C-alpha positions as a printed Julia matrix, in Angstrom:
763×3 Matrix{Float64}:
   9.25   -9.85    4.38
  12.23  -11.31    6.0
  10.63  -13.45    8.61
   7.7   -15.07    6.95
   4.29  -13.6     7.65
   5.34  -11.44   10.59
   4.47   -7.78   10.97
   6.84   -5.48    9.04
   9.3    -3.51   11.14
  10.68    0.0    10.8
  13.35    0.1     8.11
  12.29   -3.22    6.55
  11.84   -3.52    2.8
   8.44   -4.71    1.59
   8.13   -6.12   -1.93
  11.74   -4.99   -2.51
  10.59   -1.39   -3.01
   8.8     0.04    0.04
  10.82    0.92    3.14
   8.69    1.0     6.29
   8.92    4.38    8.07
   6.39    3.71   10.84
   2.66    3.4    11.42
   0.21    5.87    9.91
  -2.65    4.78   12.14
  -4.63    1.86   13.53
  -8.28    1.07   13.07
 -10.9    -1.61   12.66
  -9.17   -3.09    9.62
  -5.72   -3.19   11.21
  -2.57   -1.08   11.06
  -1.71    1.2     8.12
   2.01    1.69    7.52
   3.79    4.81    6.27
   6.51    3.83    3.8
   8.97    5.28    1.29
   8.57    4.23   -2.34
  12.26    3.83   -3.23
  11.71    3.82   -6.98
   9.7     7.03   -7.16
  11.0     8.59   -3.91
   7.57    9.39   -2.52
   5.86    8.67    0.78
   3.02    6.16    0.53
   0.57    4.4     2.84
   0.48    0.59    2.83
  -2.65   -1.29    3.87
  -2.33   -5.05    4.04
  -5.15   -7.4     3.16
  -6.94   -8.06    6.47
  -6.09  -11.52    7.86
  -9.75  -12.52    8.11
 -10.17  -11.82    4.37
  -7.14  -13.94    3.59
  -8.83  -17.06    4.92
  -9.41  -18.54    1.48
  -8.29  -18.04   -2.1
 -11.83  -17.01   -3.01
 -11.9   -14.27   -0.36
  -8.48  -13.07   -1.42
  -9.5   -13.01   -5.08
 -12.65  -11.04   -4.25
 -10.7    -8.51   -2.19
  -8.12   -8.0    -4.9
 -10.77   -7.72   -7.6
 -12.59   -5.01   -5.66
  -9.36   -3.2    -4.77
  -8.22   -3.21   -8.4
 -11.57   -1.86   -9.52
 -11.3     0.89   -6.88
  -7.77    1.71   -8.03
  -9.22    2.75  -11.4
 -11.06    5.67   -9.74
  -9.56    8.98  -10.84
 -11.08   12.01   -9.1
  -9.67   14.98   -7.17
 -11.74   14.07   -4.08
 -10.78   10.39   -3.94
  -7.54    9.16   -2.4
  -5.22    7.74   -5.02
  -4.53    4.01   -5.04
  -1.18    3.35   -6.72
  -1.55   -0.4    -6.97
  -2.05   -3.79   -5.36
   1.08   -5.84   -4.77
   2.26   -8.99   -3.03
   5.13   -9.58   -0.65
   7.58  -12.44   -1.08
   5.53  -14.53    1.36
   2.3   -13.96   -0.6
   0.69  -11.25    1.52
  -1.28   -8.76   -0.55
  -1.34   -5.04    0.18
  -2.61   -1.8    -1.31
  -0.16    1.07   -1.91
  -1.98    4.38   -1.54
  -1.1     8.07   -1.58
  -0.06    9.39    1.83
  -1.66   12.76    2.54
  -0.25   15.37    4.87
  -3.0    17.08    6.77
  -5.6    15.94    9.24
  -8.7    13.82    9.14
 -12.17   15.29    9.37
 -12.5    13.47   12.69
  -9.59   15.53   14.06
 -11.15   18.73   12.7
 -14.52   17.96   14.33
 -12.85   17.37   17.69
 -11.77   21.02   17.72
 -15.39   22.19   17.56
 -18.47   22.36   15.27
 -18.02   23.72   11.76
 -20.05   26.55   10.27
 -22.86   25.64    7.84
 -20.76   27.11    5.0
 -17.59   25.15    5.85
 -19.53   21.92    6.48
 -21.38   22.34    3.19
 -18.14   22.92    1.25
 -16.69   19.69    2.65
 -19.92   17.76    1.98
 -20.05   19.01   -1.62
 -16.54   17.67   -2.21
 -17.43   14.35   -0.57
 -20.5    14.03   -2.79
 -18.49   14.79   -5.93
 -16.04   12.02   -5.09
 -18.83    9.55   -4.27
 -20.77   10.56   -7.4
 -17.77    9.55   -9.5
 -17.34    6.25   -7.63
 -21.03    5.39   -7.92
 -20.93    6.07  -11.65
 -18.26    3.34  -11.83
 -20.42    0.88   -9.87
 -18.51    1.23   -6.58
 -19.92    2.08   -3.16
 -17.65    3.05   -0.29
 -19.85    1.58    2.51
 -17.69    3.0     5.28
 -17.95    6.78    4.94
 -17.01    8.37    8.28
 -14.91   11.34    9.45
 -11.75    9.28    9.94
 -11.91    8.25    6.25
 -12.07   11.88    5.09
  -8.72   13.66    4.83
  -8.5    17.48    4.73
  -5.39   18.49    2.8
  -3.87   21.61    1.27
  -2.82   21.19   -2.35
  -1.15   23.62   -4.73
  -1.01   27.37   -4.29
  -4.63   27.72   -3.18
  -5.42   27.85    0.51
  -8.79   26.16   -0.02
  -8.84   22.78    1.75
  -9.22   19.76   -0.51
 -11.22   16.72    0.62
  -9.86   13.23   -0.06
 -12.04   10.18    0.6
  -9.76    7.28    1.51
 -10.16    3.53    2.05
 -11.88    2.88   -1.26
  -9.56   -0.11   -1.46
 -11.93   -1.84    0.97
 -15.14   -0.88   -0.81
 -17.34   -3.53   -2.38
 -18.02   -3.6    -6.1
 -21.68   -2.99   -6.82
 -22.34   -6.03   -8.96
 -24.9    -8.74   -8.61
 -22.16  -11.27   -9.15
 -20.01   -9.99   -6.27
 -19.25  -12.62   -3.66
 -21.32  -12.61   -0.52
 -19.34  -11.88    2.64
 -20.03  -12.63    6.27
 -20.57   -9.82    8.69
 -21.45   -6.28    7.66
 -18.84   -3.87    6.4
 -18.67   -0.39    7.82
 -18.63    1.29   11.24
 -21.81    0.86   13.26
 -22.56    4.52   14.11
 -22.49    5.45   10.38
 -24.42    2.47    9.04
 -27.74    2.92    7.26
 -30.81    1.1     8.65
 -30.74   -1.41    5.81
 -27.01   -1.99    6.41
 -27.48   -2.76   10.12
 -30.19   -5.27    9.21
 -27.95   -7.02    6.7
 -30.3    -6.24    3.84
 -29.24   -5.53    0.24
 -27.68   -2.08   -0.07
 -26.7     0.29   -2.85
 -25.27    3.79   -3.25
 -27.98    5.21   -0.98
 -26.18    3.78    2.04
 -23.29    6.17    1.25
 -25.78    9.07    1.06
 -27.04    8.14    4.54
 -23.47    8.17    5.89
 -22.82   11.55    4.27
 -25.89   12.89    6.09
 -24.53   11.68    9.44
 -21.08   13.16    8.77
 -22.78   16.43    7.76
 -24.7    16.52   11.07
 -21.56   15.67   13.01
 -19.73   18.59   11.42
 -22.54   20.98   12.41
 -23.13   19.69   15.96
 -19.85   18.06   16.96
 -21.46   14.68   17.61
 -22.94   11.7    15.79
 -26.75   11.83   16.14
 -27.06    8.06   16.62
 -24.02    7.26   18.75
 -24.9     5.61   22.05
 -22.72    4.11   24.77
 -23.32    0.53   23.59
 -23.37   -0.99   20.12
 -26.91   -2.4    20.58
 -28.05    1.07   21.71
 -26.5     2.63   18.6
 -28.2     0.12   16.31
 -31.54    0.76   18.05
 -31.14    4.53   17.6
 -30.37    4.13   13.89
 -33.45    2.0    13.4
 -35.91    3.88   15.62
 -34.85    7.34   16.8
 -35.05   10.66   14.92
 -31.97   12.84   14.32
 -32.21   16.41   15.62
 -30.54   19.51   14.2
 -30.07   22.76   16.15
 -32.42   25.64   15.32
 -29.47   27.69   14.06
 -29.19   25.49   10.96
 -31.09   27.17    8.09
 -34.37   25.45    7.32
 -33.53   24.63    3.7
 -30.24   23.06    4.79
 -32.09   21.03    7.43
 -34.4    19.73    4.72
 -31.43   18.48    2.67
 -29.89   16.7     5.66
 -33.13   15.13    6.87
 -33.87   13.86    3.36
 -30.44   12.22    3.23
 -31.29   10.51    6.55
 -34.67    9.06    5.57
 -34.81    5.68    7.26
 -36.6     4.3     4.2
 -33.99    4.28    1.39
 -36.76    4.88   -1.16
 -37.36    8.32    0.36
 -33.68    9.25    0.51
 -31.92   11.14   -2.25
 -31.82    8.72   -5.21
 -28.23    9.71   -6.03
 -25.42   12.11   -5.1
 -26.2    14.33   -8.08
 -29.56   15.49   -6.71
 -28.15   16.15   -3.24
 -25.25   18.06   -4.81
 -27.66   20.22   -6.81
 -29.61   21.2    -3.69
 -26.47   22.01   -1.69
 -24.85   24.05   -4.44
 -28.04   26.11   -4.77
 -27.86   26.94   -1.04
 -24.13   27.38   -0.62
 -23.79   31.14   -1.2
 -26.55   31.97    1.3
 -25.12   30.05    4.25
 -23.56   31.63    7.37
 -19.86   31.14    8.09
 -20.18   30.8    11.88
 -21.14   27.62   13.77
 -24.82   26.82   13.46
 -25.38   26.38   17.18
 -24.68   30.1    17.64
 -26.84   31.32   14.73
 -30.55   32.02   14.4
 -32.17   30.75   11.24
 -31.02   32.83    8.28
 -33.92   35.16    7.32
 -32.51   35.6     3.82
 -33.69   32.1     2.97
 -37.3    32.87    3.91
 -38.32   36.04    2.08
 -41.88   35.26    1.06
 -44.55   33.88    3.37
 -45.94   31.55    0.7
 -42.48   30.15    0.04
 -41.87   29.83    3.79
 -45.09   27.87    4.18
 -44.16   25.51    1.34
 -40.63   25.01    2.66
 -41.99   24.37    6.14
 -44.21   21.61    4.78
 -41.31   20.08    2.87
 -39.07   20.27    5.91
 -41.73   18.68    8.1
 -42.14   15.84    5.62
 -38.35   15.29    5.4
 -38.08   15.28    9.19
 -40.88   12.69    9.42
 -39.12   10.46    6.88
 -35.93   10.71    8.96
 -37.9     9.7    12.07
 -40.31    7.0    10.9
 -39.29    3.34   11.04
 -40.97    2.72    7.7
 -39.1    -0.49    6.96
 -40.8    -2.1     9.96
 -44.29   -1.85    8.4
 -45.49   -5.04    6.7
 -45.68   -5.0     2.91
 -49.12   -3.96    1.54
 -51.5    -6.76    0.82
 -52.02   -7.49   -2.82
 -55.51   -7.42   -4.25
 -55.01  -10.88   -5.75
 -56.15  -13.92   -3.85
 -53.11  -16.25   -3.44
 -55.26  -19.35   -3.38
 -56.76  -18.46   -6.74
 -53.29  -18.06   -8.27
 -52.17  -21.38   -6.79
 -55.29  -23.15   -8.05
 -54.82  -21.74  -11.53
 -51.18  -22.85  -11.55
 -52.13  -26.4   -10.56
 -54.77  -26.56  -13.3
 -52.28  -25.36  -15.93
 -49.51  -27.7   -14.78
 -51.89  -30.64  -14.66
 -53.0   -29.93  -18.23
 -49.41  -29.75  -19.41
 -48.55  -32.94  -17.55
 -51.15  -34.89  -19.49
 -49.35  -34.19  -22.75
 -45.67  -33.81  -21.79
 -44.28  -36.94  -20.07
 -41.14  -35.3   -18.58
 -43.28  -32.6   -16.97
 -45.76  -35.23  -15.79
 -42.92  -37.17  -14.18
 -41.54  -34.11  -12.33
 -44.96  -32.94  -11.25
 -45.7   -36.38   -9.88
 -42.69  -36.16   -7.59
 -44.3   -33.14   -5.88
 -47.9   -34.34   -5.78
 -47.29  -37.97   -4.77
 -46.18  -38.57   -1.14
 -42.51  -39.65   -1.0
 -41.83  -43.27   -0.25
 -39.68  -44.54    2.57
 -36.61  -44.68    0.32
 -36.83  -40.92   -0.29
 -37.26  -40.21    3.41
 -34.19  -42.15    4.51
 -31.47  -39.58    3.63
 -33.23  -36.76    5.53
 -33.99  -39.05    8.48
 -30.37  -40.24    8.65
 -29.14  -36.66    8.45
 -31.36  -35.59   11.33
 -30.37  -38.56   13.46
 -26.69  -37.64   13.04
 -27.51  -34.04   13.9
 -29.26  -35.02   17.14
 -26.35  -37.25   18.12
 -23.96  -34.37   17.54
 -26.02  -32.08   19.8
 -25.6   -34.6    22.6
 -21.83  -34.67   22.13
 -21.61  -30.88   22.01
 -23.62  -30.55   25.2
 -20.77  -32.37   26.98
 -17.86  -31.01   25.0
 -15.78  -31.33   28.16
 -15.53  -35.1    27.72
 -12.52  -36.42   25.8
 -13.25  -37.0    22.14
 -16.78  -35.58   22.18
 -16.0   -32.69   19.85
 -14.45  -35.07   17.33
 -17.45  -37.39   17.67
 -19.77  -34.44   17.01
 -17.8   -33.52   13.9
 -17.92  -37.11   12.65
 -21.68  -37.34   13.26
 -22.35  -34.06   11.43
 -20.13  -35.03    8.52
 -22.15  -38.24    8.28
 -25.37  -36.18    8.27
 -24.13  -34.05    5.42
 -23.02  -37.1     3.47
 -26.55  -38.43    3.78
 -28.09  -35.09    2.83
 -25.69  -32.53    1.25
 -28.42  -29.84    1.46
 -28.99  -30.18    5.22
 -28.51  -26.55    6.35
 -28.83  -27.32   10.09
 -25.97  -29.76    9.78
 -23.65  -27.18    8.23
 -24.54  -24.6    10.9
 -23.88  -26.98   13.78
 -20.69  -28.24   12.15
 -19.49  -24.64   12.03
 -20.15  -24.33   15.77
 -18.36  -27.62   16.47
 -15.26  -26.39   14.65
 -15.41  -23.09   16.55
 -15.48  -25.03   19.83
 -12.49  -27.06   18.69
 -10.64  -23.79   18.13
 -11.59  -22.7    21.66
 -10.03  -25.92   22.91
  -6.68  -25.98   21.1
  -6.4   -22.63   19.23
  -5.63  -24.22   15.87
  -6.54  -21.55   13.24
  -7.56  -24.28   10.8
 -10.75  -24.82   12.83
 -11.78  -21.17   12.4
 -11.47  -21.48    8.63
 -13.69  -24.56    8.68
 -16.17  -22.89   11.05
 -16.53  -19.9     8.72
 -16.93  -21.96    5.55
 -19.6   -24.22    7.08
 -21.59  -21.27    8.46
 -21.42  -19.66    5.03
 -22.8   -22.81    3.42
 -25.59  -23.02    6.02
 -26.6   -19.43    5.34
 -26.6   -20.0     1.58
 -29.01  -22.91    2.03
 -31.24  -21.35    4.7
 -30.81  -17.85    6.15
 -33.2   -18.54    9.07
 -30.88  -20.65   11.25
 -29.73  -18.76   14.39
 -26.74  -21.06   15.02
 -24.93  -19.86   11.89
 -25.17  -16.24   13.03
 -24.25  -16.88   16.67
 -21.19  -18.89   15.64
 -20.04  -16.0    13.45
 -20.76  -13.58   16.3
 -18.65  -15.6    18.72
 -15.79  -15.68   16.22
 -16.02  -11.91   15.76
 -16.13  -11.38   19.54
 -13.04  -13.54   20.04
 -11.21  -11.43   17.42
 -12.21   -8.13   19.0
 -14.62   -7.23   16.17
 -17.54   -6.52   18.45
 -19.43   -4.27   16.03
 -19.58   -7.09   13.46
 -20.59   -9.52   16.2
 -23.61   -7.41   17.11
 -24.85   -7.49   13.53
 -24.75  -11.28   13.48
 -26.4   -11.5    16.91
 -29.21   -9.21   15.8
 -29.88  -11.53   12.88
 -30.14  -14.51   15.25
 -32.4   -12.67   17.72
 -34.68  -11.52   14.91
 -35.21  -15.19   14.1
 -35.52  -16.37   17.73
 -35.44  -13.81   20.58
 -35.02  -16.66   23.1
 -32.01  -18.27   21.42
 -29.62  -18.95   24.33
 -26.47  -18.77   22.24
 -27.5   -15.4    20.8
 -28.42  -14.02   24.23
 -25.03  -15.14   25.55
 -23.17  -13.67   22.59
 -24.98  -10.34   23.08
 -23.89  -10.38   26.73
 -20.28  -10.76   25.59
 -20.71   -7.77   23.26
 -22.25   -5.67   26.03
 -19.27   -6.53   28.22
 -16.86   -5.52   25.45
 -18.7    -2.19   25.15
 -18.21   -1.6    28.89
 -21.87   -2.09   29.8
 -21.31   -4.5    32.66
 -24.8    -4.41   34.26
 -26.39   -5.2    30.89
 -23.83   -7.95   30.28
 -24.46   -9.53   33.67
 -28.22   -9.4    33.05
 -27.69  -11.13   29.7
 -25.64  -13.97   31.2
 -28.29  -14.45   33.9
 -31.05  -14.44   31.29
 -29.27  -17.27   29.44
 -29.24  -19.29   32.69
 -32.97  -18.64   33.17
 -33.72  -19.78   29.64
 -31.83  -23.05   30.17
 -31.49  -23.62   33.94
 -30.2   -27.19   33.67
 -27.27  -26.33   31.35
 -23.87  -26.13   33.06
 -22.49  -23.76   30.4
 -24.71  -20.9    31.61
 -23.13  -20.64   35.09
 -19.73  -21.18   33.42
 -20.24  -18.12   31.21
 -21.43  -16.07   34.19
 -18.46  -17.21   36.27
 -16.04  -16.24   33.51
 -17.68  -12.81   33.37
 -17.23  -12.36   37.12
 -13.6   -13.52   36.92
 -12.78  -11.1    34.1
 -14.21   -8.27   36.16
 -12.47   -9.14   39.43
 -15.57  -10.47   41.23
 -13.88  -13.69   42.24
 -16.14  -14.75   45.1
 -19.25  -14.48   42.92
 -17.34  -16.31   40.18
 -16.55  -19.16   42.57
 -20.26  -19.55   43.38
 -21.13  -19.65   39.67
 -18.44  -22.23   38.91
 -19.56  -24.36   41.85
 -23.07  -24.28   40.38
 -21.65  -25.48   37.05
 -19.84  -28.33   38.8
 -23.07  -29.28   40.62
 -25.01  -29.35   37.36
 -22.34  -31.46   35.68
 -20.61  -33.78   38.2
 -17.33  -35.16   36.98
 -16.87  -32.27   34.55
 -13.13  -31.64   34.32
 -13.7   -28.47   32.3
 -15.85  -26.9    35.05
 -13.22  -27.8    37.66
 -10.54  -26.14   35.51
 -12.54  -22.92   35.47
 -13.07  -23.04   39.22
  -9.33  -23.5    39.65
  -8.53  -20.62   37.3
 -10.8   -18.39   39.37
  -9.01  -19.34   42.58
  -5.73  -18.71   40.79
  -6.84  -15.18   39.94
  -7.22  -14.41   43.65
  -3.51  -15.09   44.1
  -3.45  -15.48   47.89
  -1.85  -18.62   49.4
  -5.15  -20.2    50.48
  -6.72  -19.65   47.03
  -3.66  -21.11   45.33
  -4.02  -24.26   47.44
  -7.72  -24.54   46.52
  -6.81  -24.04   42.85
  -4.19  -26.79   43.05
  -6.72  -29.19   44.62
  -9.33  -28.45   41.93
  -6.81  -28.96   39.15
  -5.62  -32.27   40.55
  -9.26  -33.39   40.76
  -9.71  -32.31   37.15
  -6.62  -34.25   36.06
  -7.87  -37.34   37.86
 -11.01  -37.18   35.7
  -9.35  -36.16   32.45
  -5.77  -34.99   31.75
  -5.82  -31.74   29.82
  -3.39  -29.1    28.72
  -5.5   -26.43   30.47
  -5.09  -28.14   33.83
  -1.36  -28.69   33.37
  -0.96  -25.12   32.13
  -2.69  -23.61   35.14
  -0.74  -25.85   37.51
   2.36  -24.41   35.88
   1.11  -20.89   36.68
   0.32  -21.83   40.29
   3.84  -23.16   40.77
   5.24  -19.96   39.23
   3.31  -17.93   41.79
   4.59  -20.2    44.55
   8.17  -19.93   43.2
   8.25  -23.7    42.59
   9.98  -23.15   39.27
  11.11  -26.69   38.5
   7.59  -28.06   39.08
   6.16  -25.17   37.03
   8.44  -26.04   34.11
   7.43  -29.69   34.36
   3.69  -28.88   34.27
   4.04  -26.4    31.41
   6.11  -28.93   29.47
   3.32  -31.5    29.89
   0.83  -28.88   28.67
   2.85  -28.18   25.52
   3.1   -31.91   24.93
  -0.7   -32.06   24.74
  -1.2   -28.83   22.81
   1.73  -27.0    21.27
  -0.42  -24.27   19.66
  -1.11  -22.0    22.67
   1.65  -19.4    22.92
   0.75  -18.49   26.53
   1.8   -21.95   27.71
   5.17  -21.54   26.0
   5.39  -18.1    27.6
   4.94  -19.62   31.06
   7.51  -22.33   30.26
  10.01  -19.69   29.12
   9.44  -17.71   32.34
  10.04  -20.78   34.51
  13.3   -21.57   32.72
  14.44  -17.96   33.08
  13.89  -18.15   36.85
  15.84  -21.42   36.86
  18.65  -19.61   34.95
  18.42  -22.25   32.23
  18.9   -19.89   29.32
  19.28  -22.53   26.63
  15.86  -24.02   27.42
  14.38  -20.55   27.78
  15.67  -19.71   24.31
  14.23  -22.96   22.95
  10.81  -22.07   24.44
  11.06  -18.61   22.9
  11.79  -20.15   19.5
   8.58  -22.19   19.8
   6.55  -19.26   21.13
   7.56  -16.63   18.57
   5.92  -18.06   15.41
   2.76  -18.86   17.38
   2.43  -15.25   18.57
   3.11  -13.99   15.04
   0.34  -16.25   13.77
  -2.07  -14.93   16.41
  -1.19  -11.33   15.53
  -1.99  -12.06   11.9
  -5.27  -13.85   12.64
  -6.35  -11.62   15.53
  -4.82   -8.3    14.57
  -6.78   -6.19   17.07
  -5.63   -8.1    20.15
  -3.34   -5.7    22.02
  -1.88   -8.32   24.36
  -0.64  -10.45   21.46
   1.14   -7.45   19.97
   2.69   -6.67   23.38
   3.93  -10.23   23.88
   5.4   -10.2    20.38
   7.13   -6.91   21.21
   8.73   -8.55   24.27
  10.01  -11.48   22.23
  11.45   -9.19   19.56
  13.1    -7.11   22.29
  14.74  -10.2    23.76
  16.15  -11.02   20.33
  17.53   -7.49   19.98
  15.15   -6.61   17.12
  14.49   -3.09   18.37
  12.57   -1.64   15.42
  10.21   -4.62   15.27
   9.63   -4.38   19.02
   8.87   -0.65   18.82
   6.36   -1.21   16.02
   4.56   -3.92   17.98
   4.46   -1.69   21.07
   2.78    1.02   18.99
   0.18   -1.47   17.77
  -0.41   -2.86   21.28
  -1.04    0.61   22.71
  -3.24    1.56   19.74
  -5.5    -1.46   20.18
  -5.54   -1.81   24.0
  -4.46    1.46   25.66
  -6.36    0.7    28.88
  -5.66   -3.02   29.36
  -3.64   -3.63   32.55
  -2.11   -6.84   31.21
  -1.16   -5.23   27.9
   0.41   -2.23   29.64
   2.34   -4.53   31.96
   3.64   -6.55   29.01
   4.68   -3.33   27.26
   6.7    -2.59   30.4
   8.35   -6.02   29.99
   9.25   -5.11   26.41
  10.81   -1.79   27.37
  12.8    -3.39   30.17
  14.13   -5.94   27.68
  15.02   -3.04   25.38
  17.0    -1.47   28.21
  14.62    1.48   28.62
  14.07    1.37   32.38
  12.31    4.74   32.52
   9.54    3.79   30.11
   9.28    0.32   31.67
   8.42    1.97   35.0
   6.1     4.43   33.27
   3.96    1.7    31.7
   4.06   -0.51   34.77
   2.67    2.38   36.8
  -0.04    2.85   34.18
  -0.87   -0.86   34.42
  -1.33   -0.58   38.18
  -3.43    2.58   37.74
  -5.69    0.66   35.32
  -6.23   -2.18   37.8
  -3.24   -4.53   37.72
  -3.01   -6.19   41.13
  -0.03   -4.65   42.95
   0.12   -7.46   45.5
   0.63  -10.05   42.76
   3.61   -8.24   41.21
   6.9   -10.05   41.58
   6.81  -13.21   39.51
   7.76  -11.76   36.15
  11.38  -12.51   35.34
  11.5    -9.78   32.69
  11.24   -6.94   35.19
  12.39   -8.52   38.41
  14.92   -5.75   39.01
  12.26   -3.04   39.17
   9.96   -5.29   41.19
  11.77   -4.11   44.31
   9.98   -0.78   43.98
   7.27   -0.97   46.69
   4.66    0.25   44.18
   5.73   -1.97   41.31
   5.53   -5.75   41.08
   4.58   -8.15   38.29
   3.02  -11.56   38.04
   3.02  -14.71   35.91
   0.29  -15.18   33.31
  -2.61  -17.46   34.13
  -4.64  -19.16   31.46
  -8.03  -17.45   31.52
 -11.19  -19.39   32.32
 -12.72  -20.8    29.15
 -16.27  -19.98   28.12
């Protein structure tokens, strides 16, 4: 692509052959592009390798290996993969067939399907999956949006195409282990939500859910929050309407057995049962039908079927995986004693065995204890540094101490887990993507050595939360809480996920629980204060931040958060209090956050020269945060210093492009990038980014306001006003509108004003 690793724009050529026509959709794995294959003159869909899978050469190699294996699938009910290619700047993508028609999700939204229609679609899904499973490939993300309903050839019969096999995982014992759990939460099998080993039966479970959704119009396990959905999958029974024929109910309930051993063993058996029923099924929605009497002709048969149905329903309701494994009849101590006797006998005659056995039976000497003791001492020192990560150099000292621990003991799993968290915190401080890569690799190593360390899972959860992947975050959090239900980091991470799901009372309770678990830790009130600030409860936030300052006197970080909260209020008195807090923070420790927020305060106060000076100091300390460059650009634009504004834009643009690549689901980043492209006159690129911004964050006031900026820069005043009005309707503060240079001309409208961007409080 022409501009490095930026998002492709409409009309751009990719890999010298595919001309981008627009977006085909947006989802959890990013944006899919509709393109024209110039060589073969056909419309295709392009799916780029997700940025989080491009973190290392090993991840990229695994992804491409699995995608190439999936591309070998050849079946009428599987979407065609044409190939896997690379762009000039080494970004990999999958070229797939583009199907005209609608997804099953769109069909379900128009109302429940009849048992006959739903069964026809399910039979085709099972045939496609049966072929994939025979090749050793599971889909692992079967859901209505991945099922396309198309019309092909002269026949009017709809044809099912299962898509997104390019992201399936090869079913091989040698396949690389990945972090997080693939799939969409509401369609995950119980074993998948628990992160346990899975096979083709997890696809059968998902088919059962999609089948139920076709018949009833809703997912049986969907709840308002992700934790609630996971709980329902693990504990609650699915329920079918009485109008569904009993024999069909039995098939569906068997596919939804919570114990995979009681599910259909393969697609072939489920197919056989459905095909035997197909001709007897009604062609009107099940909710409006009584049970079909033609399926229950003999009382003896009805009694047998009723027993089978009852058993299938019980299997779909019982949390059988929660029961402990049966006790063996053998006595473990007898086996151990026998083993010792045998090994001791061997040791008498085989010197090498005797030598190894001695190392286990003889207490280690002080020389053998020293590496582990040194490793643990370094670990404890690092914990002290991380507890006061606000102090200059403490994060680097923690990293050094942990690296020393791992040098002393390369198998010290706790050290790897905490090193991963230290790198994540460094990323929170200066937004350098390199730290995220190191955080992920160290957590992976910790988990390989010991999968019972909560820190590894909570670090991954926090990374997922920061990238907008809240469903994956919940899976990691659940792992941590299973190990230690009182783990403060896991409780806090779950509160963040509840907030992302819109469950604010539950989120607030979670943040307060973290404080109760560790009442002397200043980070607890900080997290609660940030929650209040994000939700417009500024007075409560101020109280929480003051508590953090009281628990940690001289903490510049806590003062920065207090100042950011005052800044969010926006009134003159609050701005003065924010300025005082920031100056106190700078007296303790100069930081780019303090300088950045001072720059925002001076923007609000129309002190543009001082704002530019503070933002320039901030960029001098950390040049990686695009929002600081954005504030600097705004100040220069108000000062009518276009050359410096253009220079700030040149610095900002590649940083935003990098964020969009690494954090592809962040709507605000896409909107900011759209504004920058619009200012450069790159209309098609701007339009594409606007589409992505609205797809990922349609209800975010700040994103909508930035989209208005982009349209104003494109010269589309009507749509600029439209989206600015939407921003206000979604909660943008009307009384703070007026400081945005991009739309200053429409700020005179009494209902429309804009504001400068403040750096958010840091958790």
